[in-house]
N, C-alpha and C positions, 0 to 999 in steps of 0.2 A: 799679084803675088803678095803674100802676107809679109808684113814687116817683121824682122827679127825681134823687135821689142814687143810683139804681140803673140809670141808663142803661147799656145793654149796651156793653161795650168792643168795638172791631172784632175779629172773630175770623177766623182763617185757615180756608180750606176744609177740611172734615173728611171728604170722600169720601161724603156722603149728602145727602139733600134734605129732612130734617126741619126744620121752621121753628119748633118750640116753643121757648120760652125756657129750659126746664129739662127734661132727660131724664136718666135714671139709668144708661143703658148705652151711648148712642151719641153724643150731641151734644157740643158744646163745653162747657167748664167754666162753671159759673154765674158771671156777672159780679159784680165787686165794685163798691163805690161809687166815684164819681169822686174823692172825697177820698182813699180808700185807694190808688187808682191813682197819685195824685200823690205820696203818701208813698213808695210802692214805687219810682216813677220817680226820686224824689230820692236814693234809694240806688243804684239800678242804673245810671242814666245817668252819674253821676260815675265809678263803677267802670269802666264800658265805655269812657268817655273816657280814663281813666288807662291802660287796656290798649292803646288805639290809640296814645296818646302813647308808651308803652313800646315798642310794635312799631316805631314810627318812629325812636325814639332809639337802639334797639339793633339796628336792621336791618343785617345783616352785608354784604349785597351780593355774596354768593357765598362759596364755600369757598376759603381761602387756598392758594396754590400751594406745592408743595414738591418736592424731588427724590425720585424713586422709589427706595426702598430694595431692592425686589425680595424683601421678606420678607412672608410671610403674605398678607393681603389687599392689601398695598401693592405689587402687581405689575401690569405691563401684560398684559392678556389679550385674546384674540381667540376667535372661534368656529372650530370645526373639525369634521371628519367622518372617521370610520374607514372607509377604502375597502377595506382588506384585512386579514385576520387569518389567520396560519398558525401551526401548532404546531411548535415546535422543541425540541431537547434543551437544557435549562437550562445544561448544562456548556459548550455551544457559544457562548452569548451572555453568560455571567456571569463576572465576575472574582472572585466571592466564594470564599473558601477555607474548607474544613472545619477546625475547630480541630485543631492537631497531635496533641492527646491523643485525638481522636475522641469527645470528650465531647458527647453530645447531650441531656444532662439539663437544660441551660439553654435559654431561648427563643432566644438568639442562635445557639447551637450547632445546634439543630433547624432554624432558618431557613437557616443556611448549608448544611446537608445537603440541604434541599429545593431550594435554589437550584442545587445541583450535580447532584442526581439526578432532579429532577422534570421535568415537561414544561411549558415556558413558552409564552406566546403572543407572537408577534412581529407587532405591529400597524403598518400603514402609515396615517398620519393626514395629511389634507389641510387646510390652513388655508383657511377660507371667508370671511374678512373681513379688513379692514385692507390695508396696503400690500403685504404678502406673500401676498395671496390666490392660491391655486393651488399654493403651495409645499408640498412633502411632507416628512415626517420619519418616523423609525421609533421606536416606543415598545415596550419590552419589559415584559411583565406577568408577575410571578412567579405560580406556581401557588396560593400561599396569600394573594395580595393580596385585600383586601376588595372591590375594584372590578375586575371583569373586563370587557374590551372586546369588542364584537361588531361585525361588519361592518354598515355603514350607520348606526351610532350617532352621534348628535351629541355633541360634547364641547367643553369649555372648555380652551384651551391657554394657558399662560403664556409670555411672550416676555421673554428676557433679552438685551438688545442687546450687552452686554459679553462674553458667553460666546462660545466658538468656534462657528463657523457650524453645525456638526452638532449642537450642544447648546443652540442658542438657544431651541428650542421644546420644550415638554413638556406632557403631559396632566395637568391638575390636578383636573378634575371632569367630571361629566356635564352636558350641556345639558338643563335641565328646563323650558325656557320654554313649550313647547307644553302639557304636562300642567298646569303651574301656571296658565297663562292659561285653560285649559278649566275648571279647578276654580273660578277666580275668576268666570268667566262663569256657571257653575251656581249659585254663591253669590248673585250679583247677581240672577239670574232668580228664585231662590227667594224672596229678600227682596221683590222687586217683586210677584210673584204673590200672596204672602201679605199683605204690608203695603200694597200698592197705592200710593196717593200718599204715605202715611207712609213706606213702604219706599223710594220714590224719594228722598224728602228725607233719609232715613237714609244712603243711599249718597252723596248730595251732601255731607252732613256728614262722612262718612268721608273723602271726597276732600279736604275742607277741612282736616281733622285731619292727614292725611298731608302736605298742602302746608305747613302750619305747622311740622310736625316737620322736614321736609327742607329747606325754604327759609329757616326762621328759627332754630329751636332748635339744630339741629346745626351749621350754619355759624357762628352767633353764638358758640357755645361754642368752636369751633376758632379763631375770631378773638381769643379771649382774654377774652371777657366773663364775668362771674361766672355760673357754671352755675345757681346757685340763683335768681338774679334772672331769668335767661333762662327757666328752667323755669316759674317762677310766671307770668310774662307770657304765655309760650306756652300753658301749661295753661289759663289764664284765657280766652285767645282761643278755644281749642278748646272749652272749656265753653260759652261764650256762643254760638258758632256751632252746636254740636251741639244744645243744649237748645232754643234758639229756632227752629232749622230744623225739628226733629223734633216739637216740641210746641206751636209757635205763640207769638206775642208776647202772652202773657196774664199776669195777676197770678199765676196758679198756677205758671207756668213761672218767673216772677221770684222767687217764694219758694224754689223748688228751686235757682235760681242762688245766692241768698244762703246757703242751707243748705250747698251744695257749697263755696262760698268759705270759710265759717267752718271747715269740716272740713279743707279744704286747708291753711289757715293752721295749724291744730292739728298736722297731719301734718308740715308744714315745721318747726315749733318742736320737736316731739318728735324728729324725724329729726336735726336739727342738734345737739340736746343729746346724744343717745345715740351718734351716729356719732363725735362728738368724745370722749365719755367712754369709749367702747369702743376708741378708738384705731384706727378703721378707715381705712385709707389709700385704699381704692378701687382699688388697683393689685395685683391678685391673680392674673392669668393672662397668657398671651402677648399677647392682644389689647390689654388695658389697658396692658401694658408697652410695646407698639409705639406706642400712642397717646401715652404719656408721652415716649417717645423722639423721636417726630416733632414733638410740640408740648409742650415742657418747661414752658410757662407755664400749662398747664391744671391747674386744681385738681381732682384726681381724687376727693377726698372730697366736694367740691361736686357733681361729676358723679354720684356715687353717690346723693346726696340728691335731685338732679334726677330721677334714674331712679325713686326711690321716689314722688315727687310725681306724675309722669306715669303711672306704673304703677297708682296708686290711683285716678286720675281716672275711668276707665271704669266701675268698679264703683260709685264714689261717685255718678255721674250716675244710675245705675239705682236706687240706694237713695233718693236725695232725691226723684226724680220719683215713685217709687212711694208714698212716705210722703205727699207733698203731695196726690197724687191721692186717696189713701185718706181723708184729712181732708176734702177737698172733697166727696167722695161721701157721707161721714157727715153733713156739714152739709146736703146736699141731702135726704138721707133724713129728717133731723130738724132743721129750721131753728131750733127752740127750744133746742137743746142749747148750753150755754155752752162757753167755751174750755177749761175744766177737763175737762168731760165729753168733748169732742172729743179732748183730749190723751190722756186715759186710754184711750179706745177706739182711737185711732191707735197708741199705744205698744204695745197688745196685738198689733196687726198687725205692728208693727215688730220685736217680739221674735222672731217666726218668721223674719222677713227677716234679722235679725242672725245667727241660727244658720246659715242657708243660705249667706249671702255670706262669712262668716268661713271656713267650711269650704271654700268655693270658692277663696278667695284662698290659703289654706294649701296645698291640694292643687295649685293651679296652680304655686306656687313649688316645691313638692316634686317635681312632675313634671318641671319644667325642670332641677332639680338632681339628678335620679335617677342619672345616671352617676357623679356625684361621691359620692353616698351609697353606691352600690355599691362604690366604691373603699375607702371607710372600712369597709364591712362585710367586704370581703375581708381588710383589714388587721386585723380584729377589734379595732378601737379602741373604747374605752369611750365612752359617751354624752357624758361631760364633756370628753373629749379632742376629740371630733368638734365639739361645740358651741363649743369655745374656739378652734378654728382659724379664721383670718380668712375663708376661703372660705365656711364654713358660717355663721359669725357675721354676715356681711353679709346672707345670706338670712334669718336669724332676725330681725335688726333690721328688714329690709325688710318681712317678713311681719307682725311684731308692731306696728310703727308704723302700717303701712297698716290693719291690723285695728282698732287703737284709733281711728283716724280714721273708719273705717266705723261702728263701734259708736256713736261720739259723734254721727255725722251723723243717726242715727235720732231721738233726743230733740230735738236742735237743730232739725231740719227740722220735726218734728211740732209742737213748741211754736210755731214761727214761723207755720206754716200755720194752727194753731188760733187764734192771736191775730188773724191777718189776717182769716180768714173769719168769725170770730165778731164781730169789731169792726164788720163790715159791717151787722150787725143794728141798730146804734145810730141809724141814720138814720130819719126819720119814715116809717112805713109799711114799713120794710125787711122785718120778719118777715112781714107780711101779704102783701107782694109775692112773697116767697119761697115761701109756702105756696100761693098762688093758682095759680101756673103748673102744678104737678103735677095739681091738680084739673081744670084745663082740658084737660090732656093726657089724663087718664083718660076724661072725657066724650067727647072726640074719638074715642078708640079704641072706646067703646061704640057710638057712632053708626055707625062703619065696620063693626063686626062685626054690628050689628043689621040 
């Protein structure tokens, strides 16, 4: 008979019809005692309430208006379509001059010669959206331009209202909406086919994460709120939504939430310390410079720290959920194992996880910064010089701080899970109830196969 202290907590649907109290590969997590659920709720509910209060207090109400500068991404854009492309002599459409010395050893000299002697493309582009829909303009494409235009191609055009009429529109990019939407559809279909209901909930959680990022975090930072505070509130909201939607409102998920929160706090503290100590301004390229120019009150170093916290969250969720699940399964396999034994077994699993996720994080940042690393390689700069530059130092701090948080999350989450699940055995009949259910499951299977 099941002990009153081990009444099963309400569990979300798991996509199967098994009704046994304990299974090792399919069913919901083994329930914990009512007392432990109350203890976990006493931690999680105030935290979730604080997150909701923070969302309300810092809710920005939209992105603040500003005058368009016409620089970089801060331009008015419309959709367009290339309706005709003809080949012409570059000398007929270009004003570029070959250097008087005839020197073609420099990049600018070679480019000028190509512009004079090569064959250019003269594209007629039609605006397909906005007030000037149907208006056409001519775009000249150099023979060595990285992006060549072809007839029927969709493009993105920039609009400069203060320029002379013939120069108001220009092609700035290719329209990639269709292939990007198709790829997103394939991704969603694959997630649902493989993950089924869990996959659907994962997509809903992804949508919630994107909504928090675009409707709260980014506008609140632009409104002048402290980037660190906004990032902590937003990341916490994303964490709560993603974990509980994908893994159910259970004690096991709540332990993963607490472990993730502790690790995020560690990342925030270390990031704040080393960003200040290393003198990282967060303003290292044209895009961050444009942001600072448009919104001078933004704390760019705080924005850098916010990026570290948000960037680490996704991998943290994976680590904490995996470790918590591992400890729960170990307890189900051997209900008599104490918390120390559970911790030792769980940390052995965690060591393998640490090696893989740290390598994943480092390679992800290295891949994103690959063009920058190539530039340093071309310049034949020493490792010390490269690491000391602010551009690379930002990535190093981002990688190492995030990795320290990931490494710390393994023992933190493992010990929390071990303490919680082993403490559940202290109730009267707890151990007997835990061991009885698998025995019933085994007899049921023998009857079916016999």
